[in-house]
Every structure is written in structure tokens, then in C-alpha cells.
N, C-alpha and C positions, 0 to 999 in steps of 0.2 A: 322594481329597479334592482334590488339586491339579487333577485333570482336571475335576471339577465346578466348581471356582473359575474355571478358564480358560473353560469353557463359559458360565458366568454373565457373565463380563467380555465375552466375544464378543457375547452377546445384548444386554447393556447398551450396547455400542458401536454395534450396529446400530440400536437404538432411538434412541440419541442422534443418530446420523447422519441417520436418517429424520426426526426432529423438526426438526433444524437445516435440512435441505434443504427441508422443508415451509415453515418460517418464511421461508427465503430466497425460495422461490417466491411466497409471499403478498406479500412486500415487493416483489418484482419486478413482479407484476401491478399492485399499487397505485401503484408509481412510474410505470407506463405509463398508468394511468387518471387520476391526479390531477395537478393543475397549474393554471396560469392558465385553461386550457380543460379542463373535466372531461369525461372520456369514460366512457360506460357500461361497467362491468366485463364484462358479457355480450358487448358488441361487441368489446372488447379480446381476450377469450378466443377468440371466434369468428375474428377476424382472425389470431390466432396459430396456431390450428388449421389454417386454410386455408393459411397461409404454410408451415407444416411439411409439409403434404400436397402442396405445389407448386402450389396453386391461387391464386396471387397475383392473377391477372386477375379471378377471381371475387370475391376479397376487395375489390378496388378498385371493382368494379361494385356490390357489395352495401353496402359501408361505405366510401365514397370519402373522407370527412373523417377517419374514424378511421384508415384505412390510411395516408393521407398523413402525419398527425401521428406515427403510430407509426414508420413506416419512415424518415422523414427527420429526426425530432427526438428522440423519446423512447427508441427502441430503441438507437441508438448511445450516447446519454447513459447509459442503464441499464447497458449492457455496459462502458462506460468506468468507471462506479462499481464494478462487479464486479471488473474487472481491477485497478484501482488499489487497492481495499481489500484484495483477496486478496494482491496483491504486497507491499504495505506490512506487512500482518500476518505474512506468511511471513518476510519479511526481519527483522522484529522478533523472531520466535521464534529465528531463526538467530543473530542478534546476541546475544540474551540467553543462549542456550546456549553460544555461543563465548566470551563474556566471563564466563560463570558469574555473571551479575548480572541479576536479574529487572527491574531498572530501566534496563538498557542499551537503546539504540535505534540504528538505522542512522545517525541524525543525527550521532553522535559521530565518524563517519568523515569528516565534511566533505562528504558527498555533496550535501546540500541547498545548501550554499554554492557548490559547483562548478556545479551546475545553474543556480543563480540568476545566476552570472557569465556563463554561456553565454547565458542568456535576455536579460540586460541588454545584452550586446554585440550580439545580433541586433536588439534594439529600437533602440538608439542608432545603429547603423550603417545603419538603414533596411531591413535585410533582411526584417524581419517583414511589410513591406507587399507583398512579392512573392508569398508563398504562405502559407496558414494552417499548414503543417507546419514552417515555418522555426523558430519558437520551440521547439516540442517537439524538433526535431532538434538545435538548438543547446544546449538544456538537457541532453539525454542525452549529447552530446559533452563538455560541461563536467563532468558527473558522472563519465563514464567516465575522463576525463583525471585527475580528482581521485583516483578509486579507484586508478588506475595509479600515481600519485605516492605515495599512502599505502602501496601494496603494495611498491613498490621501496624506499622508505625503511625499511620494516619488515624487508625481506629482508636488509639490510646487517648483516653480522657475526652472522647467525643471530638477529636481533632478533625475528623472527616467533615464536620460542619464548617470548618475554616479551611478552605482549599489552599490557602497559603502554606499550611503544614504539608499538604500533599506535594506541592511544588518543591518546598525545601527538602523534603525527604528524598524526592527523586533526584534533585541536584546533588545532595550529599552522597547518595549511593552511586551516582554516576561518577563523581570524582574518585570515590573509593575504588570502584571497579576499574576505572581507567588506570589508576596506580597499580592495581593488581595485574592488569594486562601488560603494562610496561615492565613490571618485575618479571613476569613470565617470559616475555620476549627477550629479556637480557640473558636468560639461560637457554634460549632456543638456538637451534642450528640455523645457518643462513638460509637454507632452502625452506625451513619452516617459517621463518620470518617473511620470506617472499610469498609463500602460500597464504599466510594470514593477510598480508597487505593486499594481495590480489583479491581475496574474498571480501575485504572491507570496501573495495571500490563499488561493489554491487553489480551483478551481471546475470545474464540468463543463458550464456553459452554452456553447452553440455547438459542442458536440462533434459531429463528423461521422464517418461510417464510416472515412474516411481516417485519423482520429486513433486509431481503435481497431484496425483490421485489421492494420496493420504491426507493432505491438508485441505483439499477442496471442500468436502462436506462440512468441516468445522468452520471454514471461512464463510460459506453460504449461510450456515445456521446462525453464527454470531452476528453476521451482517444484518440478517433479517430481524434478530432480536433487538439489535441497536436501532434499527429503523422503527420498531415499535415504541422506542423511547423518544421518538421525534417530538411528539406533543409535550412530553415532560421537559425536554430541552427548551421548547418554546416558552413554557411557563417559567423555567429557571431563568431565562433571559429577562423576564420582567422583575427579577429580584426574588430572593429566597422567601421573604416575608409574604410577598404577593402570591408566590407559588403555594406556600402553606395555606394561605387564605382560600385558595381555589381547590383545596383538598388534596394536594400532591404530597406524598411522603418524600420530602426532599432528600434526606439522608439515604434512603433506600435507592432512589433514582441516581444519586451521585455515585454510590458504591457500584451499582450495576453498570453505569456508563464507564466508570473508571476501569473496571475489570474487563469489560467488553472491548474497550479501546486498546488496552494493554495486550489482550489476547490476539486481537486482529493484527496488531503491529508485530507481535512475536511470530505469528503464522506467516506473515508476508516476508519477514526477514529470513525465515527458514527456507523460503523458496528462492529468493533472489539475493540474499545478503542485504546489508543496509543501503537502501536507496534514499537519498536525501531529497527534501523539498516537496515531495508528493503530498504528504500529509499537511504541509504548511501552505503550499502555493495553490493547489487545486481548489480546496474549499474557499480560500480567500478570493480567488478569481471567479469561481462560480457564484459566490454570494453577490458579486457586482451585477450579475445578470438575472438571477432568479429570486433574489431577495433573501431575507433571513429565516424564512419558514423552513424548519428542518425537515418537514415532511416532503418537501420538494428538493431541498438542498442536498440531503443525504443520497437519494438515488441518482440524481444528476451528477453529483461529485463522483460517485462510484463508476458511472459510465465514462465520464471524461477522464478519470484517473486511469482506468483500464486502457482507454484509447491512447492517452498520452504516453504511458509506459511502452505500449506496442510501437508507437511512432518513434519514441526515443531509441528503442532497440533496433528498429528498422534503419534509422539514420546511422546508428553506430556501426552497423555491419554492411552498409552500402557506400558510405561517404569515402572510405579509404579501402574498399574491397580489393583483395581478399582479406586484408587485415580488419580487425574489429576494434571499436572503441567501446568501453564498458558503459552500460546503461547509466550507472551512477555518475559517471563523468558528464554524460550528456545532460542529465537532469540537473546536476549542480551548475553547469554553465547556463542553462536556460533559466533555472530558478534564481540563481544569483543575479543574472542580468535583469530579470523581471523586478526583483526587489530593489535593485539600484535605480531602475527607472521609476519605481513607485516612490522611493524616498525623494528623488529629484523632483518629481511632480508635486509631492506634498510640500516640499520646501518652496517651490515656485508659488504655491497658493498661500504661503505664509502660515501653514498649519503645523509647522515643526520648528 
């Protein structure tokens, strides 16, 4: 009986994975075809096939316009959406499993505030004018330093074993860094303030291969390492004492998950700027359908997170074309609406 149940679950997992990957593929092709300039889907598929086969010169000769737009504008933008969405969703799953709270997110660690401080320093110091990668590099440095501060604050006197201290450390640093950002902006020029505000909205316009290729290996590696922690997160969900009793080194698993989640968030912000609600909404929504098992929850959330960011970007650049709405605005509207609906539903059931 148990064997039949396991086989049925394996088949259902394969069907679910196939459906999600198909949906992601369709969204990917549409994000390449649609925009201010619409490209025929057949031409997009043909160029992709020729590029995969290594026949790029033939693609350029047969479809010069489509190939130029795809290679230099839309493909790096689509891959940026995939990487950012998957990283934020995976970090969200890890954070919610670590804190045993389905409404937790990587933002409570102060990572977004740290990345924003790094970005505003790069903008006001004039470094952002030197190279397009200066702001992403500064953002990831700010996020990494913030994560390190949270980590070392929480390590003092074995505070890591009490995750409340991690949350309090993140909130305290977030408030401190927000004050530092405000003080920096007071001394900034008007165009620098505008540039910073534009960056904090979160967006994918103007993304080049240089923005995508350098963080991609790190995102894949850290994501896979966090996925290996899925069973540890399942044990932590049973309670720290039970996890200890099952042979899990709980402090080590907590530290690794904390750092992995912080690093993924920092890498995602370096690509797209701070995009809200992905790390909070996607894991919470996916958990309703696939259950609390992190071994399934994490990869499914990564796929849906990538698809959702691609879809949000597609909506943002087609709904009022040729003008664009930033991805962060779209995700905030959808995420905020979802949680208002969720709160209303819980109130109707008398659970709030």
C-alpha cells in the first residue's frame, strides 16, 4: 500500500514538474516575442533553434531584426527575470522554513536595506557613471556586509539558537541603514535622488548579458546547496528538540540556511533591484498546493517565482506600450492584492 502511494506521488510530482516547466517555457517565448516591438513567435522559435544548434550566423542572415532584438535586449532581460525570480522565491522558502513562519521573508534580515545603502552610495559618489555594473556590485556588497553583521550579532552567546535575536538584529540594522540612506539622500543632487528612487522600484529594463552572466553561477550553486537543506528544514519544522533527537545539527543547519538565504537575496537584488513580495508571496501560495515538504516546495517555488517575474515584466512592458511599468510596481500591486484577499478570507472564517 505504501509502495503504491509513493509511486502515485512520484507520478504526480513528474506531471506537476512537466506542467510548470511547460508554463515557464510558454511565458519565456512570449516574453521574447511581445513588447514595444512585436516579433512573430515562429521567428523567435526559429532563431532560438538556430542559436542552440550553433547556427547564429544563419539566424542573423535569415532573421536579422529578430536576432538583434533577441540577443541584445530580450534574452538577457528574460534570463535576468528567471534568475531574480527563482533566487527570491528560493530564499523565501528557506527563510520561512528557518523561522517556521509562512509569512516570513528575507527582507526581515535587513538585506534590502543594506543593498539600498550600497546603491545610494554608488550613485551619490558618482561611481555609477563609470560602469553599468557599479550599482549591482555596490548593492551586493552592501547586502553581504549587512548579512555578515546580522550573522555575527546573532552568533554572540549562542544567540543563533534563538532565532528571535536574528530577527531583532535584522530589524535593528534595517532601521539604522534606512536612516543612513535618508541622510545620504539629503546631501544628494536631484538627479541622484531620482536615479536612486528609480532603482528602488525594481526593474529589468536595460539589462545586458554582463548583468546576468556573473551572478548566474552563484545563484545556481547557492540554490542547489539550499535545496540540499530541504530535509533539514523539514526536521526543523517539527521543533528544534525533535530535530536534535533525529540527529540534525540544528545550529549548523540554521547558520547555513541563514547565510544561503541572505546571499541569494543579495544576488537577486544585484540583478533587478529590490522586487517586493516574491520571497513572501510565492512560497506561501505554492505551499497551499504542494504541501509543506521543502523537498518539493523549494524547486516548485523557484520555477513559479521565475515564471511570475517574467510574467510581471511582460505585463509591465505591454500594458501601456511603448511605455513601461517597473516590475516592482507590478509585483507590489499583485502581492498586496493577494494578501488583502487572504486577510479578508481569514477574517470571514473567524481565524483572525
